[in-house]
C-alpha positions in Angstrom: 5.5 6.1 -15.9 3.1 4.1 -13.8 1.8 5.0 -10.3 0.5 2.2 -8.0 -2.1 4.0 -5.8 -5.0 3.5 -3.2 -7.3 6.5 -3.8 -8.2 6.6 -0.2 -4.5 7.5 0.6 -3.6 11.1 1.0 0.0 10.6 -0.1 -1.4 8.9 -3.3 -3.7 11.8 -4.0 -1.0 14.2 -3.4 1.5 12.5 -5.8 -1.2 12.3 -8.5 -2.0 16.0 -8.1 1.7 16.9 -8.4 2.0 14.6 -11.6 -1.0 16.4 -13.0 0.2 19.8 -12.2 3.6 19.1 -13.8 1.9 17.7 -16.9 3.6 14.4 -16.5 2.4 11.4 -18.7 1.5 8.4 -16.4 -0.8 5.5 -15.9 -2.7 4.8 -12.7 -2.8 1.4 -11.3 -5.3 1.0 -8.4 -3.4 -1.9 -7.0 -6.0 -3.0 -4.5 -8.2 -3.7 -7.4 -5.6 -4.7 -10.1 -3.5 -6.6 -7.6 0.2 -7.1 -8.8 1.3 -10.7 -9.2 4.3 -12.0 -7.3 6.5 -11.6 -10.5 5.3 -7.8 -10.7 6.2 -7.3 -7.1 9.6 -8.8 -7.7 10.2 -6.6 -10.7 9.2 -3.4 -8.8 11.4 -4.5 -5.8 14.3 -4.9 -8.3 13.5 -1.4 -9.7 13.3 0.0 -6.3 16.5 -1.6 -5.1 14.5 -2.8 -2.0 13.4 -5.9 -0.3 9.8 -6.9 0.4 10.0 -6.1 4.0 11.2 -2.6 3.1 7.8 -1.8 1.3 5.6 -3.7 3.8 3.2 -1.5 5.9 3.5 -3.3 9.2 0.9 -1.3 10.9 -1.9 -2.5 8.8 -4.5 -5.1 10.3 -3.4 -7.7 7.9 0.2 -7.3 9.0 -0.8 -7.7 12.5 -3.0 -10.8 11.7 -0.1 -12.3 10.0 2.3 -11.3 12.8 4.8 -9.7 10.4 6.6 -7.9 13.2 7.8 -11.2 14.7 11.2 -11.5 13.2 11.6 -15.2 14.1 8.5 -16.0 12.3 9.0 -13.5 9.5 12.9 -13.2 9.1 14.2 -10.4 7.0 16.7 -12.5 5.0 17.0 -13.7 1.5 15.7 -17.1 2.3 12.3 -15.6 3.3 12.1 -13.2 0.5 9.6 -15.3 -1.6 7.4 -15.7 1.5 7.2 -12.0 2.0 6.5 -11.4 -1.7 3.6 -14.1 -1.6 2.2 -12.2 1.5 2.3 -8.8 -0.3 0.6 -10.4 -3.4 -2.1 -12.1 -1.2 -2.6 -8.9 0.9 -2.0 -5.9 -1.3 -3.0 -3.3 1.5 0.5 -4.3 2.9 2.2 -2.6 0.0 3.7 0.8 0.7 2.2 3.4 -1.5 2.4 5.2 -3.8 5.0 3.5 -5.9 6.0 5.2 -9.1 7.8 3.3 -11.8 10.0 5.8 -13.7 10.7 5.7 -17.5 14.5 4.9 -17.0 13.6 1.5 -15.4 13.9 2.5 -11.8 11.1 3.1 -9.3 10.6 5.2 -6.1 8.2 5.2 -3.2 6.6 8.5 -3.8 5.7 9.5 -0.4 7.2 13.0 -0.6 7.1 15.7 -3.2 11.0 15.3 -3.6 10.5 11.5 -4.3 7.7 12.3 -6.9 9.7 14.9 -8.6 12.7 12.6 -8.6 10.7 10.0 -10.5 9.5 12.6 -13.0 13.1 13.6 -13.7 14.3 10.1 -14.5 
């Protein structure tokens, strides 16, 4: 199991604390320092069963600078998928966190205790 975290994020700290309390075996990836490649983002999206816009933090300053909320400029459709993935790779702060890749090949966005427990049970 791997967890993508930003140590400054309270949700990430809570998820790591829960993993530790439950004795889970996992690897931490500080994704702002060890930025995932476009291929790694694609793989995580496939594991999550989500699209890049589903895991984009649109309230971040980078998102506002890129104008990601403009659906004409940034359509949420398959033809724009690679552009969204490139934006996430170039601006990792935009990636929702924490993301936990489970041992069964799936992944979850672990923003709640239930989601973290779900990942541990996979």
